[in-house]
N, C-alpha and C positions, 0 to 999 in steps of 0.2 A: 164133594171136591167143592162146593162152594163154598162150605164154611171155613176150608183151609184158605179159600182164596184173600176170603174177609179177615181171618187171621192173619195172613202174612200181611194185608194192608195194613193191619193194625199195629203187628210191630215195625212197620217200615214206618210209617207214621210216626212211632212213639220216639227210635232211633233218630229219625230228623230232629223232632223234637229234643230231645238229650242230645245233638250233637251240635243243635243250635245254641243251646242255654250253654252247653262248656265253652262256646265260641264266644260269648256272649264274655263271660265271666274273665276268660283269658283275655279276651279285648281291654276289657275296661284295669285289668292290672295292669296290662302292656302300657297304656293311656295315661296310671299313675302316676307322675312325676310332679304335682303338687308337694312341696313341703309342706309340712304339720306344721314349721312355726320362721318366722321371718323376723331377721331380726332388722330395725330400723334405723337406729342411730347407738352411735357409743360413745364411750369415754373412758379414759385413764389417769385416774386419779392417784397420786401428784402427779403433773403432766410431767416432770424433771424429774429420777429416781438416782439413785447409786445402784452396782452391779450389787446382790445380795440382797438388795433391798425386797419389799414387797409392798405390790401397786395393786390397785382394785379396780380390775374392771369392770367399766359398768356398759349393760346393754337393755336396751328398750327392745322388747318383744311384741309383737302380733300372731299372736293365731289365728295361721287360716285355714282350720280346718279340727272339726273334733274328733278324729282320730288316735288312737292310744299309737304310736308309732315309735317302741326304743329308739334309742339312735344314741350316739358319742360324738363330742364336741374332739373335733382336733385341733392343738394348739400349736404354733411356734411365735417365736421374737427372729425380726431381722436385724443385722444391724446397720451400721454405718461403711461397714468392707464388706457390708451383702452376705454376712455367712448367718447360715439357717439355725436357730437353736432350738429344737423340738422339744416340747413340754410334755409331760403326762396326759392322755386322753381322759377326760372326765365324762360323767354320765350327764345324757341331760334331761335334763326336769325343767317342764313347765306347768302350771297349776292356771292356765285364765281358760274362760268360758274361751269357744269360740267369736272369734272375732274381737275378743277384747287388748288390749293390750295390759303387759305386766315390766315390771324393771328388776331385772337379774344384773347380784353384785357376788364377782368370785376375785378371790387374792391370787395374786401370781406371783411368785419368787424369780425378779431377776438374776438369772444366771451369774454367775463368778466368771471371769475372762471376757465377758463382750466389752466390742469396743465401745466407748464415749463416742458420741455425739447422736447425732437424728438417729430413730429405732422405727419400727412396724410391729405390731402386735397383728398376725392374724387368727382368726378362730373361722372353720368348719363343721357344720355338724351333718353327721353321715344317720341318715336315719331310714329305718327294715318298714314297709307298712304295708303289706302282703304277701301272702304265701310265695308269686313269681319272683321279687325282688330278692326274695330269700335264698331261696333255689338257685337264683343265676348269679347273686353273689353282686346283685344289679339295685343296690342302696341309692336312695336320692340327696345326693349335697348338695350344701346352701354354705355357702362362703359369705364372709365378711361383714358388713365393712370392718377395710384395714383400718386399725388406730395408730397415730403417732405420735411418738410421745420423745422424749431425750434421758442419754446417758449420761449422766456428771460425773467427775470424779471424788466428786464431792468437796473438792477445794476451791470450787470458782465462785 
């Protein structure tokens, strides 16, 4: 009888420790909302473009953690009539060590038929950094900064 009691106590303690470890891991994953990369500033070159032209979008990135989080970048341009043109998603790539800054440049083709006048380029990084975010479809979103530029008709 005495051996069985020690055996039961051992299993109770073992399962309590196991439950505490699992709860800690899930608690960490739930609180893990820090984006792996933050965009500090950026710009569009040239600052005035025609519809159909290619512009260069430049960002300065800062790596916030050493985690390798698969991510995509969603991009859109809002014209002077507040029409939103969604551009193709692109994979996020960054290679700077933790805490370092990195310059990042992408080409963007300005959609044909976009209204002339002031426009805004906005992009968001959507990253999945742990299994809970993947299972619940609860990725980390980081947007901005919004970049202003001008769409002109080429005769101005």
